LOLUM-24211 format. One record per residue: x, y negated, z of N, C-alpha, C in turn; residue in three letters. Coordinates in steps of 0.05 Angstrom, whole numbers, plus 5000, padded with zeros to 4 digits. Each point is the difference from the previous one (the first is absolute). Layout:
! LOLUM-24211
XYZXYZXYZALA ...
This chain:
! LOLUM-24211
501350215002498849774998501849794999UNK 499749844988501149724993499749805023UNK 501549855004500249685017499149874988UNK 496649925003499549744981501249735010UNK 500349834978502449715007498549855023UNK 501349865013499949915030498549604998UNK 497849965003499049904993501949755012UNK 499449754980501349735031499149905006UNK 500549965031497549925021501549855023UNK 498949845022501149895012499650215027UNK 500850085019499350105026503350025017UNK 499650135028501449935009503450084991UNK 500050144993502250114984502749674993UNK 498249904987501749714996501849975025UNK 497349935023501149795028502350265020UNK 500550164982501350185025502450004989UNK 501249875038502550065000502350194989UNK 503150024982501550225012500250015017UNK 500450365009499850085025498350085013UNK 496949934992498350015009499550305014UNK 498349875030499550395016497550054997UNK 499350245013497950104988497949764997UNK 500749925037497049955008500949584984UNK 501749924986498949814989498349984978UNK 500950304980498750054987496350075004UNK 500750015023495650135005499349695006UNK 501349905011498649685009499849874967UNK 502250004980499449884979497950114996UNK 499450204991497650164985497049865015UNK 500450035024497550135012499349564995UNK 501749805006499249764990499149924979UNK 501350154979500549924971496650124999UNK 499850225014496750074982498049815017UNK 500049975024498049794997500749695000UNK 501249954988501349734992498949924965UNK 499950264990498450034969498550044997UNK 497650045030498450184995498850134988UNK 502450315001500150184996499350275025UNK 500249815019497750285028498650074993UNK 499450195015497350094993499650165031UNK 497150015008500050155033500850194997UNK 500250125026500549825027501549825000UNK 500449705013502049834998499449915025UNK 502449945015503349844977500450354991UNK 501349914971501150314999502450105015UNK 501849715021503250044999498450315026UNK 502450055014500450315007499350204990UNK 498649904980498650324984500950074970UNK 499050265000499750004970498849914985UNK 500849754991498149824981497550064978UNK 498849985014497149884970499749904974UNK 499449944987501649764976496850114987UNK 499649784981499049914979501750234978UNK 497950094987500350264981501550255013UNK 498950045023500750265007498250224990UNK 498350024992498450144990501350104974UNK 499749814986501250024973502650074987UNK 502049965027502650215015499750304989UNK 498450035019498650235005500150224976UNK 498349844992498250144980503250134970UNK 501749855003502550194996499950234999UNK 499250035028501750345008499350214984UNK 496250004998499950314978501250024971UNK 501849794995501149974981503650134999UNK 500249985019502050115013499950324992UNK 501750104984499850325000501050255030UNK 500749855017500450115019496549975022UNK 498549844997499149945006497450304985UNK 500049954980498150354980500650125012UNK 502550085011500850205008499650195018UNK 500049795019500550085026496250085028UNK 500050164995497849995018500349935033UNK 501549945007499149935029502949745004UNK 498149725006501949784999499449895026UNK 503049905006499849845036500049714993UNK 498249795013499149734999500049905020UNK 501749835004500449785024497349945000UNK 498849905035496649874989500149665004UNK 501849954998500649654991497549934983UNK 498949775001498349794986500650064963UNK 503249954994500349944972499750304986UNK 499850195016499550374989497749995004UNK 498949965005496550015004499150174969UNK 501449804974497450174986501750204985UNK 503550035009500550214996499850325017UNK 498249935019498150115010498950134995UNK 497549934990497449904975501150164974UNK 502449934989500250134979500150394999UNK 501250085027501750155000497250195011UNK 498549925014497150155009498650024975UNK 499849844982498649904971501150214976UNK 503050125011500150244974501150235019UNK 497349955019500050325017503850195010UNK 501949705010501450135004500150035040UNK 501950175010500450035034501249584999UNK 498749955025500249845016500849975024UNK 502749915001501450035024500549715011UNK 499749885029500149765004501050015024UNK 502949945010500749885027498949935016UNK 499550125020499349795027500749835018UNK 499349815002501049785006501950015027UNK 502549854990502050075024500050285003UNK 500250174993499450334997500550045028UNK 497949845022499550065013498550265010UNK 498250074976498850305021500450254966UNK 502249984999499550184970502049864978UNK 500050194969502049824978498250014989UNK 498250114987497049974979497350005014UNK 499649934980496950074994498450064988UNK 499250194989499450054972496549985004UNK 500849794968496749945000497650054974UNK 497050095021498950264994497549834983UNK 499849824989497749974987498050155003UNK 497749945008496950184990499650114984UNK 497750194988500250244981498349764987UNK 500949984983497849824967500149755009UNK 502849935011500749715007499649734975UNK 499349844994499149824975503449835008UNK 499749794970502850005004499949685025UNK 497649875006499349855020500950155021UNK 500050255013500450125030503550024992UNK 500649974977503250144997501549755008UNK 498449804992501649725005499849955019UNK 498150185019499149885038503050235013UNK 500150234984502050135022502349914985UNK 500149884985503549925000500749695021UNK 498049955018500649735003500750085032UNK 500749875015501149945025498150195029UNK 497949924999497750225007499850204987UNK 499750054971499050204995502050185004UNK 502250005000502150145010499850075025UNK 499349835019499650085027497350295003UNK 498149894975495950184997500450294992UNK 502250004986500450164975502550175001UNK 501150065025502750155002500150225012UNK 501450145001500650235018503749974996UNK 501250015027502250035018501950254978UNK 501649944990501450254988503650035021UNK 499450205010502350105021502650064991UNK 502050105008502350024985499750364994UNK 498250065000499350335002498549924975UNK 498549824990499449994976500850004975UNK 502950075004500350134965500949744986UNK 499349815008499949804972501750034972UNK 499349864985501549994970500649804992UNK 501249735000499349764990500949974976UNK 498449954974502049994974499949694993UNK 499449785007500349755006499749885017UNK 502149775007500249815018499749764992UNK 497349825015499549784992500349765026UNK 502549825004500149935023499149604997UNK 500349975021499849674994503949915008UNK 499549654985502949885010499049714996UNK 501449935018500949654997500949994979UNK 502049994990501549984980501950374986UNK 500549854976500950194989501850044975UNK 502150054994502049934982498750234973UNK 501349884969500250264985500650264998UNK 503149965018501650265003497950125015UNK 498650015021498150155015500849965024UNK 500549795013500449875020498549965020UNK 499050045016498149805021500949955022UNK 497749945004499349845031498149965009UNK 499650165034497550074995498449685037UNK 498849905004499449935022501350045024UNK 501850104994501550005027500250215015UNK 497950105014499050175013501750324995UNK 500450064978501050234998498250264988UNK 496549955002498850315001500050064978UNK 500249934977501250074976501250234999UNK 503249835006502350264998499550085019UNK 499050115018499550195016497650144997UNK 498849934987497150244983501750124985UNK 501649894987501150224974502350215014UNK 501549875020502250145011498350295010UNK 497349885015498850225012499050244978UNK 498949904978499450114974501350294984UNK 502949875009502850124988500650305024UNK 499749815031500350265014497850174998UNK 497150024995498350155002500250164973UNK 500749814991500750104969498150014976UNK 498249865006497349844983502249864974UNK 501549875010501049924970502850044992UNK 501150044976501350124989502849784984UNK 502550034997501449795002498949824971UNK 499150174972498749864987497249964993UNK 499249935023496549925010499649654993UNK 499249994979499949684987498649855033UNK 501849735001498849765017498949764985UNK 498449855003499049874976498949725026UNK 499649804985499749695019498149874980UNK 499749845025497149884980501149705013UNK 500249774984500149685009500249894986UNK 498849695000500249694975502950084995UNK 499749834982502550054975501449725023UNK 500049835019501449825004501450255019UNK 499450155013501750185019501950214994UNK 499650054970502050064984503449785009UNK 502050085012502349885006502749944992UNK 502050035000501750135003501450045024UNK 500850245013500649985023504050155001UNK 500349855008502250155007500750285011UNK 501850234997500350215009500250075024UNK 501949845008502050035025496749895025UNK 498949994993496349935023499350225007UNK 500350264985499850204995500750205018UNK 498950125030500250235011500050284987UNK 500650195015500450284983496450085007UNK 499549855013497050195016498049814981UNK 501049814980497949854985499150114976UNK 497750035001498650144981499449794967UNK 500850154976500349934981496650014975UNK 500649974980497050014996500050064972UNK 499550084968500950084981497249874987UNK 499149955003497749864978499049755015UNK 499849684992499549805005496949924987UNK 497649945011498850044983498949575008UNK 500249844979498149725012497350014980UNK 499149734994497349924991501849864972UNK 501950054990500849994981502750264981UNK 500750105020502350254999498750245012UNK 501350174979501050335007503949955001UNK 499650115034503650004989501550215012UNK 501150114986502450305014501749915009UNK 501650005014501349965007502450224999UNK 500050284997502550064998501750025022UNK 499149965016501550095022501250235011UNK 504049964997501950215017499949955022UNK 499249935022501049865028498050245013UNK 502150165014497950265018498249925015UNK 497450065003497849995015501450215024UNK 498549875028500450075018499650335005UNK 503150105015499650335003497850145010UNK 499849935029497650015022500149785011UNK 499150145033500849815017502949905004UNK 500849864997503049875023498649995026UNK 500350215025499750025024501949755017UNK 503150014984501549745011498849645002UNK 498150024989498749804991496849985020UNK 499650245009497149995010500849965029UNK 498249755012500549975035498550165013UNK 500050085030498250095018497849864988UNK 499049755008498949864999498050094977UNK 501949964976497850154977499050185003UNK 500550265003500050254999498049945024UNK 498849865026498349925014497149964987UNK 500349924986498249834982498450214972UNK 502550135002498150134971500050304998UNK 498750105014499150295016500550144979UNK 499750034972500350094977503250175002UNK 501949744996502250005005502050165022UNK 498450025028501450125014499350354997UNK 497950124985499950194986502150114978UNK 499749824985502150064973503250055019UNK 500949775023501750055005501250225017UNK 498550115020498950285011500650224972UNK 499049994971500950234991501350014988UNK 501949764994502449904986501950125019UNK 499850055021502649975024499750355001UNK 497350114998501250244996500450124979UNK 500549904988500150034970503350015004UNK 501149885008503749925022500249754990UNK 497749904978501449744987501349755041UNK 501149834983501449765023498549745000UNK 497250035026497849864997501549845035UNK 501949835007500849835014499649734986UNK 497849985022499149664994501849795004UNK 500249784991501149774985501149875043UNK 498550125018501049935017501150145026UNK 499250294992501150135010503950054984UNK 500449934993502449994980502749995023UNK 501850204999501649935022502249654997UNK 498950014985501249684994499049795011UNK 497750085009499049755014500750075032UNK 501650125010500650085024502049735023UNK 500949934978502449845007499349734981UNK 502349814994499749734990497149994972UNK 501350224972499450004985496250005006UNK 499349965020497149975009497849834992UNK 501549865006498649614985500749914976UNK 502150264985499749834966497350264992UNK 499550155013498350144980498149965008UNK 499349915026497149875002499449754984UNK 501749894986499449754983499250084968UNK 500850325001498350104975497750105002UNK 498750095029498650184998495849844995UNK 499050204999498049904993497549995029UNK 500849745008497249895014497250024986UNK 498050195006498250024997497849785019UNK 496450004977498549745019500149955026UNK 499450235013498850205035502250135008UNK 502349755007501950115028499649915022UNK 500150175019498749985026501349745016UNK 498349905012501949835004501350085033UNK 502749785004502250095024498749775026UNK 498249774994499849865023497350145011UNK 500949935023497450125014497849855003UNK 497350084998497349935002499649715011UNK 498849724982501249755020501849864998UNK 502150174989503249825002501349884978UNK 497250054977500849774984497749764998UNK 501749764986498049794996497850084991UNK 497249874999498350004982500549924976UNK 500150234976499850004972503050085006UNK 500350065010504250154990498450345001UNK 501450014970499850375001503250044999UNK 500650245016502950165004500050144997UNK 502450094982500050284991503750035003UNK 500450255013502150224995501250084996UNK 502150015001502050344983499350265017UNK 499450194980497750195017504250155011UNK 500549894985503650225014500450005024UNK 500749655007500450045036498949684996UNK 497150045019498649795004500749785028UNK 501550245015501349745022502449874995UNK 498049764992502049784990500249725025UNK 498950075022499149805022502850095009UNK 502049825010501150005021502950054983UNK 500850004966501950034979501249675012UNK 502550054999501449684993501450054970UNK 498150134980501149994974498749914976UNK 497649915013497749924977501449794987UNK 499049944974500249744984497449964991UNK 498949815011497449934992500349834965UNK 498350004988499649684976497250064996UNK 499749635006497849884994499250054971UNK 497749974988498550044978497649845000UNK 500349814986497949714999499050034976UNK 498149794997498449884984497550254985UNK 499750145024498350264979497449914991UNK 498850104966498249884998497550105017UNK 498149905004497650165010498050295001UNK 500849954963499450274998501550244995UNK 502449905016501650344999499150155011UNK 500650225006500450305015501950035000UNK 500850135034501050035009502250254984UNK 497650204986501450224982501949834984UNK 498549874985501449864985502549855006UNK 500749885024502849925002501850295011UNK 499450255004501550155004500550114974UNK 497849934982500750104964503349954997UNK 499549725008502549844984501950035016UNK 500450025030501750115011501150254991UNK 499250115004500550384976501050004984UNK 499749764971500150014984502949855000UNK 500949805018501949845005502450115012UNK 498350355012502350145015501649875029UNK 498049785008500949895023497150055025UNK 499650265000497850135019500349895030UNK 498249885019502249965023498550255023UNK 501250015023498950235015498249905022UNK 499649794990497049855014498849624989UNK 497150064991498949904987498149745014UNK 500049775014497749955012498749744985UNK 497550104993498949834977497949785014UNK 500349664993497849875016498849934962UNK 498250184986499349844979497849825001UNK 498849915028498849695006501849894989UNK 501449985008503349765008501149934982UNK 500450254969500950114983502549925002UNK 500850225024502450075002501050205012UNK 502250185002500850255011503350005007UNK 501150195014502050135013500550215003UNK 502549964981501550304994502150075016UNK 500350265019502250015013501150294979UNK 502749945021503050094981501650145021UNK 501350194996501450125012503049964989UNK 499949854979502650014991500549714985UNK 501149855013500049814991500649914980UNK 500250144975501649904980496950034979UNK 499150275015497249974975498049805018UNK 500749895017497949725007501149784981UNK 502749924995501149834985499450074966UNK 499550214990498550154977497550004992UNK 499050015027496149955002499849735000UNK 501449685012500849804992499649894961UNK 502550125002499849914973498950104977UNK 499150245004498150104984497649864995UNK 498649945033497349964999500349685001UNK 501049825001501049744991499549984984UNK 497949764989497249904970500050254982UNK 499650285018498550094987497450014985UNK 499050074981496649804991497250265014UNK 499950025018496750145009498549865003UNK 497350084970497749775010499849804988UNK 502749964985499849764995502149715020UNK 501150155017500449865021503650095003UNK 502549704998502250135001499850075038UNK 501150215010501150115019502549935015UNK 499149835028502649885011500450245029UNK 502950064988501550145020502449955005UNK 500150185038502349815012500450115029UNK 502650095003500150085026498049915024UNK 498550165014499049765022502549965022UNK 498449735010502649755013501050215032UNK 497150145011500650095026500450294988UNK 501850194997499750294999499550145023UNK 498750274991498350055034504050255013UNK 499949985015502750085022498550185019UNK 501450155011499350075019498549935029UNK 497550145010498249875012497349854991UNK 500549874979498449814992498150074980UNK 497449904995498150045001500149854964UNK 498249974994499049974973501249754993UNK 501149894978501249714996498549785006UNK 500949844995498349755007500949764984UNK 501550084966501249885001498549964971UNK 498449764986499649924970497050105005UNK 499249945035497150105009498349745009UNK 
């Protein structure tokens, strides 16, 4: 399949600085979709796999792919831009698997339309509510065999390099499917985006767990990427935290099975290197999911403050090695999960985050002063939600016996 010519258009790519990070690319795409009037419900698109005008037209290219016609079972993500793709799969009488939200209750739901379903019913089955109403769970013993994978993206390159919304669920879903034997090395992966989301992405931004795509569908083009970069070969347990394991029950089951099969399933925070000084460096790269356990005792945090801590060693109180970074000028619409995604992408994840969204600020604690300095350098002037962040070392650092820092408050 030939790649159609690329239209000349104004998009976020023209405003991307050289060496832009994943997070900067996401911000530019979200900002451009909103500012250009291309964004569709649900809005704002920021922090999401963005829905866009023309998404249905882009999805309508899916049945034209030989891989779609040959597929018996498709896995399609549950986001709004892929709603028409889900309908088209059901209309073609394909088996449709949709991942469960954030993998909380399993991996897949199989959509089962009622007997004699009309097009209108099939369209309802393809909505987020329909996925809930017309689905049955598929467990690890369901022996699912997926012939085609459709994922959402925030940005993608013509080479097949993909950037998601920053939470890693699409990458994890694919890795879990590999571990289950549900996908093979040659199982095609498709993404559906607006033309302005097709950008040049530096290969150095990709990690070995990042999922690549084989086809890109836009309202105006069908692109075959001929991507040669290997897809994830399974779950990389050394990049999975105990926290993530606790939030995804099916991951625990897969880990138990792989352990019995003799595979190394040592988690990120169980790695021997964490025993001494390497702990802080590795913690900067670990995944902080949205609902970590609060360290502070009930009632100890000020009203409006959300405190999250390192699950490896939550006992920060009394430590005299903590360096705190103040982050200000946070936009009122920013969510704590979005800030954490940015920190993760910049590889400056703190051991503790004190969120004060109502005051448009947050405090980040680091055991390693060098990591705190890197956080300041990375965050100062970073654009989030249209605001340029202010970042600096807090004036009064926490020391042994002190409570919450009082500077900037």
